[in-house]
N, CA, C, O and the ligand as a Tripos MOL2 file, in Angstrom:
@<TRIPOS>MOLECULE
protein
  241   239    61     0     0
PROTEIN
NO_CHARGES

@<TRIPOS>ATOM
      1 N         -96.4760   58.9030    4.3820 N.3       1 MET1
      2 CA        -95.1550   58.9330    4.8760 C.3       1 MET1
      3 C         -94.4160   59.7380    3.6190 C.2       1 MET1
      4 O         -94.6400   59.3830    2.4620 O.2       1 MET1
      5 N         -93.5260   60.8370    3.9190 N.am      2 ALA2
      6 CA        -92.8340   61.5990    2.9660 C.3       2 ALA2
      7 C         -91.3970   61.3200    2.9550 C.2       2 ALA2
      8 O         -90.6020   62.2280    2.7110 O.2       2 ALA2
      9 N         -90.9820   60.0380    3.2210 N.am      3 VAL3
     10 CA        -89.5320   59.6880    3.1360 C.3       3 VAL3
     11 C         -89.2050   59.4340    1.5280 C.2       3 VAL3
     12 O         -89.8440   58.6600    0.8150 O.2       3 VAL3
     13 N         -88.2840   60.0960    1.1830 N.am      4 SER4
     14 CA        -87.8900   59.8050   -0.1760 C.3       4 SER4
     15 C         -86.4350   59.0570   -0.2200 C.2       4 SER4
     16 O         -85.4090   59.4730    0.3170 O.2       4 SER4
     17 N         -86.5730   57.9620   -0.9190 N.am      5 THR5
     18 CA        -85.1480   57.2210   -0.7500 C.3       5 THR5
     19 C         -85.3570   56.2460   -1.9420 C.2       5 THR5
     20 O         -86.4270   55.9920   -2.4960 O.2       5 THR5
     21 N         -84.1520   55.7590   -2.2210 N.am      6 THR6
     22 CA        -83.9330   54.6900   -3.3170 C.3       6 THR6
     23 C         -84.4620   53.4340   -2.9970 C.2       6 THR6
     24 O         -84.8150   52.6380   -3.8660 O.2       6 THR6
     25 N         -84.5430   53.1950   -1.6930 N.am      7 ALA7
     26 CA        -84.6080   51.7680   -0.9820 C.3       7 ALA7
     27 C         -86.0570   51.2860   -1.3660 C.2       7 ALA7
     28 O         -86.9320   52.1470   -1.4490 O.2       7 ALA7
     29 N         -86.3280   50.1420   -1.5750 N.am      8 ASP8
     30 CA        -87.7200   49.7110   -1.9040 C.3       8 ASP8
     31 C         -88.0640   48.7140   -0.9260 C.2       8 ASP8
     32 O         -87.5760   47.6240   -1.2230 O.2       8 ASP8
     33 N         -88.7010   48.7090    0.0850 N.am      9 TRP9
     34 CA        -88.9020   47.7910    1.1630 C.3       9 TRP9
     35 C         -90.1980   47.0170    1.0110 C.2       9 TRP9
     36 O         -90.7230   46.4570    1.9730 O.2       9 TRP9
     37 N         -90.7220   46.9960   -0.2570 N.am     10 SER10
     38 CA        -92.0730   46.3040   -0.5930 C.3      10 SER10
     39 C         -91.8390   44.6860   -0.3270 C.2      10 SER10
     40 O         -92.7650   43.9320   -0.0260 O.2      10 SER10
     41 N         -90.5600   44.2950   -0.4730 N.am     11 ASP11
     42 CA        -90.2810   42.7660   -0.6130 C.3      11 ASP11
     43 C         -89.3710   42.6840    0.5170 C.2      11 ASP11
     44 O         -88.1780   42.9560    0.3840 O.2      11 ASP11
     45 N         -89.9520   42.2680    1.7820 N.am     12 PRO12
     46 CA        -89.0580   42.0610    2.9800 C.3      12 PRO12
     47 C         -88.1160   40.8250    2.6660 C.2      12 PRO12
     48 O         -87.3040   40.6060    3.5650 O.2      12 PRO12
     49 N         -88.0680   40.1330    1.7820 N.am     13 ILE13
     50 CA        -86.8530   39.0150    1.6280 C.3      13 ILE13
     51 C         -85.9610   39.4210    0.5340 C.2      13 ILE13
     52 O         -85.1300   38.6490    0.0560 O.2      13 ILE13
     53 N         -86.1250   40.5910    0.1490 N.am     14 THR14
     54 CA        -85.0190   41.0610   -0.8850 C.3      14 THR14
     55 C         -84.3090   42.3640   -0.4410 C.2      14 THR14
     56 O         -84.9780   43.3520   -0.1390 O.2      14 THR14
     57 N         -82.9760   42.3690   -0.4000 N.am     15 CYS15
     58 CA        -82.1990   43.7820   -0.1920 C.3      15 CYS15
     59 C         -82.6890   44.6580   -1.0880 C.2      15 CYS15
     60 O         -82.7480   44.4410   -2.2980 O.2      15 CYS15
     61 N         -83.1660   45.9780   -0.3580 N.am     16 PRO16
     62 CA        -83.6820   46.8970   -1.3600 C.3      16 PRO16
     63 C         -82.5890   47.5540   -1.8550 C.2      16 PRO16
     64 O         -82.8250   48.3610   -2.7540 O.2      16 PRO16
     65 N         -81.3250   47.4050   -1.4630 N.am     17 PHE17
     66 CA        -80.0000   48.2130   -2.0030 C.3      17 PHE17
     67 C         -79.4030   47.3290   -3.1100 C.2      17 PHE17
     68 O         -78.8490   47.9360   -4.0260 O.2      17 PHE17
     69 N         -79.4320   46.0220   -3.1630 N.am     18 CYS18
     70 CA        -78.5960   45.2870   -4.1840 C.3      18 CYS18
     71 C         -79.5660   44.3060   -4.8260 C.2      18 CYS18
     72 O         -79.2570   43.8410   -5.9230 O.2      18 CYS18
     73 N         -80.6760   43.9560   -4.2650 N.am     19 GLY19
     74 CA        -81.6260   43.2710   -5.0380 C.3      19 GLY19
     75 C         -81.3550   41.7900   -4.6820 C.2      19 GLY19
     76 O         -82.0700   40.9900   -5.2850 O.2      19 GLY19
     77 N         -80.4150   41.2570   -3.7770 N.am     20 ASP20
     78 CA        -80.3380   39.9200   -3.2620 C.3      20 ASP20
     79 C         -81.2150   39.4460   -2.3940 C.2      20 ASP20
     80 O         -81.6410   40.0870   -1.4340 O.2      20 ASP20
     81 N         -81.5670   38.1610   -2.7220 N.am     21 GLU21
     82 CA        -82.5710   37.6300   -1.8160 C.3      21 GLU21
     83 C         -82.0520   37.2740   -0.5980 C.2      21 GLU21
     84 O         -80.9360   36.7570   -0.6230 O.2      21 GLU21
     85 N         -82.6940   37.4550    0.6640 N.am     22 LEU22
     86 CA        -82.2300   37.4330    2.0400 C.3      22 LEU22
     87 C         -82.6840   35.9230    2.5610 C.2      22 LEU22
     88 O         -83.6300   35.2450    2.1600 O.2      22 LEU22
     89 N         -81.8830   35.6720    3.3970 N.am     23 ALA23
     90 CA        -81.9870   34.3300    4.0260 C.3      23 ALA23
     91 C         -83.5060   34.1540    4.6060 C.2      23 ALA23
     92 O         -84.2320   33.1780    4.4180 O.2      23 ALA23
     93 N         -83.8540   35.4930    5.4560 N.am     24 SER24
     94 CA        -84.9360   35.5530    6.1720 C.3      24 SER24
     95 C         -85.2500   37.0200    6.1950 C.2      24 SER24
     96 O         -84.3900   37.8660    5.9480 O.2      24 SER24
     97 N         -86.6170   37.3390    6.5250 N.am     25 PRO25
     98 CA        -86.9680   38.8900    6.4970 C.3      25 PRO25
     99 C         -86.2920   39.2880    7.9450 C.2      25 PRO25
    100 O         -86.2460   38.4830    8.8750 O.2      25 PRO25
    101 N         -85.8460   40.4400    8.0110 N.am     26 GLY26
    102 CA        -85.5420   41.1200    9.1900 C.3      26 GLY26
    103 C         -84.1930   40.7710    9.6580 C.2      26 GLY26
    104 O         -83.2620   41.5500    9.4540 O.2      26 GLY26
    105 N         -84.0320   39.7250   10.2340 N.am     27 ALA27
    106 CA        -82.6390   39.2530   10.7880 C.3      27 ALA27
    107 C         -81.7090   38.9380    9.6060 C.2      27 ALA27
    108 O         -80.4990   39.1450    9.7010 O.2      27 ALA27
    109 N         -82.3210   38.3920    8.3910 N.am     28 GLY28
    110 CA        -81.5880   37.9750    7.4060 C.3      28 GLY28
    111 C         -80.9860   39.2630    6.7320 C.2      28 GLY28
    112 O         -79.8580   39.2840    6.2400 O.2      28 GLY28
    113 N         -81.7720   40.2420    6.7540 N.am     29 PHE29
    114 CA        -81.1480   41.5100    6.2220 C.3      29 PHE29
    115 C         -79.8310   42.1090    6.9840 C.2      29 PHE29
    116 O         -78.9010   42.7010    6.4360 O.2      29 PHE29
    117 N         -79.9810   41.7970    8.4710 N.am     30 VAL30
    118 CA        -78.7790   42.3540    9.3620 C.3      30 VAL30
    119 C         -77.7380   41.5890    8.9710 C.2      30 VAL30
    120 O         -76.6450   42.1330    8.8080 O.2      30 VAL30
    121 N         -77.8730   40.3990    8.7860 N.am     31 ASP31
    122 CA        -76.6980   39.3780    8.3620 C.3      31 ASP31
    123 C         -76.1730   39.9070    7.0120 C.2      31 ASP31
    124 O         -74.9630   40.0990    6.8920 O.2      31 ASP31
    125 N         -76.9440   40.1330    6.0750 N.am     32 HIS32
    126 CA        -76.8150   40.4620    4.8350 C.3      32 HIS32
    127 C         -75.6670   41.8600    4.6440 C.2      32 HIS32
    128 O         -74.6100   41.8850    4.0140 O.2      32 HIS32
    129 N         -76.2640   42.8400    5.3580 N.am     33 VAL33
    130 CA        -75.4830   44.0920    5.6460 C.3      33 VAL33
    131 C         -74.1370   43.9970    5.9860 C.2      33 VAL33
    132 O         -73.1630   44.5300    5.4540 O.2      33 VAL33
    133 N         -74.2310   43.0280    7.2240 N.am     34 ASP34
    134 CA        -72.6710   42.8630    8.0050 C.3      34 ASP34
    135 C         -71.9860   42.1120    6.6770 C.2      34 ASP34
    136 O         -70.7790   42.3530    6.6960 O.2      34 ASP34
    137 N         -72.2970   41.4080    5.7020 N.am     35 GLU35
    138 CA        -71.4940   40.8840    4.8880 C.3      35 GLU35
    139 C         -71.2110   41.6200    3.6160 C.2      35 GLU35
    140 O         -70.3770   41.2400    2.7940 O.2      35 GLU35
    141 N         -72.0250   42.8040    3.4840 N.am     36 ASN36
    142 CA        -71.9430   43.5230    2.2230 C.3      36 ASN36
    143 C         -71.8210   44.8490    2.5140 C.2      36 ASN36
    144 O         -72.7840   45.5550    2.8130 O.2      36 ASN36
    145 N         -70.5340   45.2820    2.4330 N.am     37 GLY37
    146 CA        -70.0870   46.7990    3.0020 C.3      37 GLY37
    147 C         -71.1090   47.7940    2.0360 C.2      37 GLY37
    148 O         -71.8590   48.6010    2.5850 O.2      37 GLY37
    149 N         -71.0680   47.6830    0.8730 N.am     38 ASP38
    150 CA        -71.9330   48.5660    0.1760 C.3      38 ASP38
    151 C         -73.3220   48.7800    0.5620 C.2      38 ASP38
    152 O         -73.9020   49.8640    0.5020 O.2      38 ASP38
    153 N         -73.8470   47.6110    0.9860 N.am     39 CYS39
    154 CA        -75.3760   47.5830    1.5420 C.3      39 CYS39
    155 C         -75.4930   48.3030    2.8070 C.2      39 CYS39
    156 O         -76.3410   49.1310    3.1390 O.2      39 CYS39
    157 N         -74.4140   47.8080    3.5060 N.am     40 LYS40
    158 CA        -74.3600   48.4670    4.9000 C.3      40 LYS40
    159 C         -74.2510   49.9520    4.9490 C.2      40 LYS40
    160 O         -74.9750   50.5970    5.7080 O.2      40 LYS40
    161 N         -73.3050   50.5690    4.1060 N.am     41 ARG41
    162 CA        -73.2130   52.0100    4.0460 C.3      41 ARG41
    163 C         -74.4190   52.6160    3.3960 C.2      41 ARG41
    164 O         -74.6800   53.7690    3.7370 O.2      41 ARG41
    165 N         -75.2700   51.9870    2.4390 N.am     42 ASP42
    166 CA        -76.3560   52.4990    1.9440 C.3      42 ASP42
    167 C         -77.3870   52.4570    3.1590 C.2      42 ASP42
    168 O         -78.1550   53.4020    3.3400 O.2      42 ASP42
    169 N         -77.3840   51.3350    3.9870 N.am     43 PHE43
    170 CA        -78.3290   51.0420    4.9510 C.3      43 PHE43
    171 C         -78.0090   52.0960    6.1190 C.2      43 PHE43
    172 O         -78.9550   52.5080    6.7900 O.2      43 PHE43
    173 N         -76.8730   52.4880    6.3490 N.am     44 ASP44
    174 CA        -76.6380   53.3410    7.5070 C.3      44 ASP44
    175 C         -77.0470   54.7940    6.9220 C.2      44 ASP44
    176 O         -77.5170   55.5640    7.7600 O.2      44 ASP44
    177 N         -76.9430   55.2220    5.7320 N.am     45 LEU45
    178 CA        -77.3400   56.3810    5.1870 C.3      45 LEU45
    179 C         -78.8230   56.4520    5.1820 C.2      45 LEU45
    180 O         -79.4840   57.4200    5.5570 O.2      45 LEU45
    181 N         -79.2730   55.3360    4.7220 N.am     46 TRP46
    182 CA        -80.9800   55.3820    4.8430 C.3      46 TRP46
    183 C         -81.4330   55.5170    6.1540 C.2      46 TRP46
    184 O         -82.4390   56.1640    6.4440 O.2      46 TRP46
    185 N         -80.7340   54.9350    6.9500 N.am     47 ARG47
    186 CA        -81.2180   54.9180    8.5020 C.3      47 ARG47
    187 C         -81.1330   56.0940    9.1220 C.2      47 ARG47
    188 O         -82.0290   56.3320    9.9320 O.2      47 ARG47
    189 N         -80.0600   57.1290    8.9210 N.am     48 GLU48
    190 CA        -79.8740   58.2380    9.2550 C.3      48 GLU48
    191 C         -80.8960   59.1550    8.5440 C.2      48 GLU48
    192 O         -81.3600   60.1070    9.1720 O.2      48 GLU48
    193 N         -81.2330   58.9410    7.3960 N.am     49 ASN49
    194 CA        -82.2050   59.8700    6.8450 C.3      49 ASN49
    195 C         -83.5400   59.7300    7.4140 C.2      49 ASN49
    196 O         -84.1690   60.7820    7.5350 O.2      49 ASN49
    197 N         -84.1670   58.5270    7.8310 N.am     50 VAL50
    198 CA        -85.3140   58.3060    8.3450 C.3      50 VAL50
    199 C         -85.3920   58.1790    9.7230 C.2      50 VAL50
    200 O         -86.5240   58.0100   10.1750 O.2      50 VAL50
    201 N         -84.3050   58.2270   10.6330 N.am     51 ALA51
    202 CA        -84.2830   58.1430   11.9540 C.3      51 ALA51
    203 C         -85.0570   59.1640   12.5230 C.2      51 ALA51
    204 O         -85.7890   58.8470   13.4600 O.2      51 ALA51
    205 N         -85.0390   60.3310   12.1370 N.am     52 GLY52
    206 CA        -86.1380   61.2930   12.6960 C.3      52 GLY52
    207 C         -87.4520   60.7820   12.6860 C.2      52 GLY52
    208 O         -88.1040   60.5770   13.7110 O.2      52 GLY52
    209 N         -87.9030   60.5460   11.3780 N.am     53 ASP53
    210 CA        -89.0990   60.2830   11.1250 C.3      53 ASP53
    211 C         -89.8690   58.9970   11.7050 C.2      53 ASP53
    212 O         -91.0620   58.8750   11.9840 O.2      53 ASP53
    213 N         -88.7700   58.0430   11.8020 N.am     54 LEU54
    214 CA        -89.5230   56.7090   12.1660 C.3      54 LEU54
    215 C         -88.8850   56.1190   13.4030 C.2      54 LEU54
    216 O         -88.7570   54.9030   13.5520 O.2      54 LEU54
    217 N         -88.4030   57.2180   14.4780 N.am     55 ALA55
    218 CA        -87.9910   56.7590   15.6100 C.3      55 ALA55
    219 C         -88.8420   55.9820   16.4550 C.2      55 ALA55
    220 O         -89.9050   56.4760   16.8300 O.2      55 ALA55
    221 N         -88.5000   54.7860   16.8140 N.am     56 GLY56
    222 CA        -89.5080   53.8940   17.4790 C.3      56 GLY56
    223 C         -90.2300   52.8960   16.8130 C.2      56 GLY56
    224 O         -90.8740   51.9850   17.3330 O.2      56 GLY56
    225 N         -90.0600   53.1540   15.5300 N.am     57 GLU57
    226 CA        -90.9200   52.1460   14.3410 C.3      57 GLU57
    227 C         -89.9340   51.0670   14.0120 C.2      57 GLU57
    228 O         -90.2930   49.8930   13.9200 O.2      57 GLU57
    229 N         -88.6950   51.4510   13.8320 N.am     58 TRP58
    230 CA        -87.6310   50.5330   13.2550 C.3      58 TRP58
    231 C         -87.3370   49.7000   14.3440 C.2      58 TRP58
    232 O         -86.7230   50.2110   15.2800 O.2      58 TRP58
    233 N         -87.7260   48.2530   14.4210 N.am     59 SER59
    234 CA        -87.4080   47.4820   15.3500 C.3      59 SER59
    235 C         -86.5090   46.2090   14.8670 C.2      59 SER59
    236 O         -86.4850   45.1490   15.4940 O.2      59 SER59
    237 N         -85.8770   46.4190   13.8360 N.am     60 GLY60
    238 CA        -85.0190   45.3990   13.3960 C.3      60 GLY60
    239 C         -83.9160   44.8450   14.1610 C.2      60 GLY60
    240 O         -83.2210   43.9490   13.6820 O.2      60 GLY60
    241 ZN        -77.7360   43.8640   -0.4540 Zn       61 ZN61
@<TRIPOS>BOND
     1     1     2 1
     2     2     3 1
     3     3     4 2
     4     3     5 am
     5     5     6 1
     6     6     7 1
     7     7     8 2
     8     7     9 am
     9     9    10 1
    10    10    11 1
    11    11    12 2
    12    11    13 am
    13    13    14 1
    14    14    15 1
    15    15    16 2
    16    15    17 am
    17    17    18 1
    18    18    19 1
    19    19    20 2
    20    19    21 am
    21    21    22 1
    22    22    23 1
    23    23    24 2
    24    23    25 am
    25    25    26 1
    26    26    27 1
    27    27    28 2
    28    27    29 am
    29    29    30 1
    30    30    31 1
    31    31    32 2
    32    31    33 am
    33    33    34 1
    34    34    35 1
    35    35    36 2
    36    35    37 am
    37    37    38 1
    38    38    39 1
    39    39    40 2
    40    39    41 am
    41    41    42 1
    42    42    43 1
    43    43    44 2
    44    43    45 am
    45    45    46 1
    46    46    47 1
    47    47    48 2
    48    47    49 am
    49    49    50 1
    50    50    51 1
    51    51    52 2
    52    51    53 am
    53    53    54 1
    54    54    55 1
    55    55    56 2
    56    55    57 am
    57    57    58 1
    58    58    59 1
    59    59    60 2
    60    59    61 am
    61    61    62 1
    62    62    63 1
    63    63    64 2
    64    63    65 am
    65    65    66 1
    66    66    67 1
    67    67    68 2
    68    67    69 am
    69    69    70 1
    70    70    71 1
    71    71    72 2
    72    71    73 am
    73    73    74 1
    74    74    75 1
    75    75    76 2
    76    75    77 am
    77    77    78 1
    78    78    79 1
    79    79    80 2
    80    79    81 am
    81    81    82 1
    82    82    83 1
    83    83    84 2
    84    83    85 am
    85    85    86 1
    86    86    87 1
    87    87    88 2
    88    87    89 am
    89    89    90 1
    90    90    91 1
    91    91    92 2
    92    91    93 am
    93    93    94 1
    94    94    95 1
    95    95    96 2
    96    95    97 am
    97    97    98 1
    98    98    99 1
    99    99   100 2
   100    99   101 am
   101   101   102 1
   102   102   103 1
   103   103   104 2
   104   103   105 am
   105   105   106 1
   106   106   107 1
   107   107   108 2
   108   107   109 am
   109   109   110 1
   110   110   111 1
   111   111   112 2
   112   111   113 am
   113   113   114 1
   114   114   115 1
   115   115   116 2
   116   115   117 am
   117   117   118 1
   118   118   119 1
   119   119   120 2
   120   119   121 am
   121   121   122 1
   122   122   123 1
   123   123   124 2
   124   123   125 am
   125   125   126 1
   126   126   127 1
   127   127   128 2
   128   127   129 am
   129   129   130 1
   130   130   131 1
   131   131   132 2
   132   131   133 am
   133   133   134 1
   134   134   135 1
   135   135   136 2
   136   135   137 am
   137   137   138 1
   138   138   139 1
   139   139   140 2
   140   139   141 am
   141   141   142 1
   142   142   143 1
   143   143   144 2
   144   143   145 am
   145   145   146 1
   146   146   147 1
   147   147   148 2
   148   147   149 am
   149   149   150 1
   150   150   151 1
   151   151   152 2
   152   151   153 am
   153   153   154 1
   154   154   155 1
   155   155   156 2
   156   155   157 am
   157   157   158 1
   158   158   159 1
   159   159   160 2
   160   159   161 am
   161   161   162 1
   162   162   163 1
   163   163   164 2
   164   163   165 am
   165   165   166 1
   166   166   167 1
   167   167   168 2
   168   167   169 am
   169   169   170 1
   170   170   171 1
   171   171   172 2
   172   171   173 am
   173   173   174 1
   174   174   175 1
   175   175   176 2
   176   175   177 am
   177   177   178 1
   178   178   179 1
   179   179   180 2
   180   179   181 am
   181   181   182 1
   182   182   183 1
   183   183   184 2
   184   183   185 am
   185   185   186 1
   186   186   187 1
   187   187   188 2
   188   187   189 am
   189   189   190 1
   190   190   191 1
   191   191   192 2
   192   191   193 am
   193   193   194 1
   194   194   195 1
   195   195   196 2
   196   195   197 am
   197   197   198 1
   198   198   199 1
   199   199   200 2
   200   199   201 am
   201   201   202 1
   202   202   203 1
   203   203   204 2
   204   203   205 am
   205   205   206 1
   206   206   207 1
   207   207   208 2
   208   207   209 am
   209   209   210 1
   210   210   211 1
   211   211   212 2
   212   211   213 am
   213   213   214 1
   214   214   215 1
   215   215   216 2
   216   215   217 am
   217   217   218 1
   218   218   219 1
   219   219   220 2
   220   219   221 am
   221   221   222 1
   222   222   223 1
   223   223   224 2
   224   223   225 am
   225   225   226 1
   226   226   227 1
   227   227   228 2
   228   227   229 am
   229   229   230 1
   230   230   231 1
   231   231   232 2
   232   231   233 am
   233   233   234 1
   234   234   235 1
   235   235   236 2
   236   235   237 am
   237   237   238 1
   238   238   239 1
   239   239   240 2
@<TRIPOS>SUBSTRUCTURE
     1 MET1         2 RESIDUE 1 A MET
     2 ALA2         6 RESIDUE 1 A ALA
     3 VAL3        10 RESIDUE 1 A VAL
     4 SER4        14 RESIDUE 1 A SER
     5 THR5        18 RESIDUE 1 A THR
     6 THR6        22 RESIDUE 1 A THR
     7 ALA7        26 RESIDUE 1 A ALA
     8 ASP8        30 RESIDUE 1 A ASP
     9 TRP9        34 RESIDUE 1 A TRP
    10 SER10       38 RESIDUE 1 A SER
    11 ASP11       42 RESIDUE 1 A ASP
    12 PRO12       46 RESIDUE 1 A PRO
    13 ILE13       50 RESIDUE 1 A ILE
    14 THR14       54 RESIDUE 1 A THR
    15 CYS15       58 RESIDUE 1 A CYS
    16 PRO16       62 RESIDUE 1 A PRO
    17 PHE17       66 RESIDUE 1 A PHE
    18 CYS18       70 RESIDUE 1 A CYS
    19 GLY19       74 RESIDUE 1 A GLY
    20 ASP20       78 RESIDUE 1 A ASP
    21 GLU21       82 RESIDUE 1 A GLU
    22 LEU22       86 RESIDUE 1 A LEU
    23 ALA23       90 RESIDUE 1 A ALA
    24 SER24       94 RESIDUE 1 A SER
    25 PRO25       98 RESIDUE 1 A PRO
    26 GLY26      102 RESIDUE 1 A GLY
    27 ALA27      106 RESIDUE 1 A ALA
    28 GLY28      110 RESIDUE 1 A GLY
    29 PHE29      114 RESIDUE 1 A PHE
    30 VAL30      118 RESIDUE 1 A VAL
    31 ASP31      122 RESIDUE 1 A ASP
    32 HIS32      126 RESIDUE 1 A HIS
    33 VAL33      130 RESIDUE 1 A VAL
    34 ASP34      134 RESIDUE 1 A ASP
    35 GLU35      138 RESIDUE 1 A GLU
    36 ASN36      142 RESIDUE 1 A ASN
    37 GLY37      146 RESIDUE 1 A GLY
    38 ASP38      150 RESIDUE 1 A ASP
    39 CYS39      154 RESIDUE 1 A CYS
    40 LYS40      158 RESIDUE 1 A LYS
    41 ARG41      162 RESIDUE 1 A ARG
    42 ASP42      166 RESIDUE 1 A ASP
    43 PHE43      170 RESIDUE 1 A PHE
    44 ASP44      174 RESIDUE 1 A ASP
    45 LEU45      178 RESIDUE 1 A LEU
    46 TRP46      182 RESIDUE 1 A TRP
    47 ARG47      186 RESIDUE 1 A ARG
    48 GLU48      190 RESIDUE 1 A GLU
    49 ASN49      194 RESIDUE 1 A ASN
    50 VAL50      198 RESIDUE 1 A VAL
    51 ALA51      202 RESIDUE 1 A ALA
    52 GLY52      206 RESIDUE 1 A GLY
    53 ASP53      210 RESIDUE 1 A ASP
    54 LEU54      214 RESIDUE 1 A LEU
    55 ALA55      218 RESIDUE 1 A ALA
    56 GLY56      222 RESIDUE 1 A GLY
    57 GLU57      226 RESIDUE 1 A GLU
    58 TRP58      230 RESIDUE 1 A TRP
    59 SER59      234 RESIDUE 1 A SER
    60 GLY60      238 RESIDUE 1 A GLY
    61 ZN61       241 GROUP 0 **** ****
C-alpha cells in the first residue's frame, strides 16, 4: 500500500492523530473524533486522501 500519511494505525485502541487511548477499537474511535474537533478534521482529511485507494475496505 502506497498511502503516505501521518496517521499510525498500528495500534487500534490509540487515536493515530492525538495518541489518546480509545474506549474501544473502531466504535471508540468514531466517538473519539466526534468529541475531538482536531482529530475529526484530521480524520476527515485522511479519509479523503485514502478514499480512492481504500474504497470498500474501510468499514468503520
Ligand atoms: Zn484523537
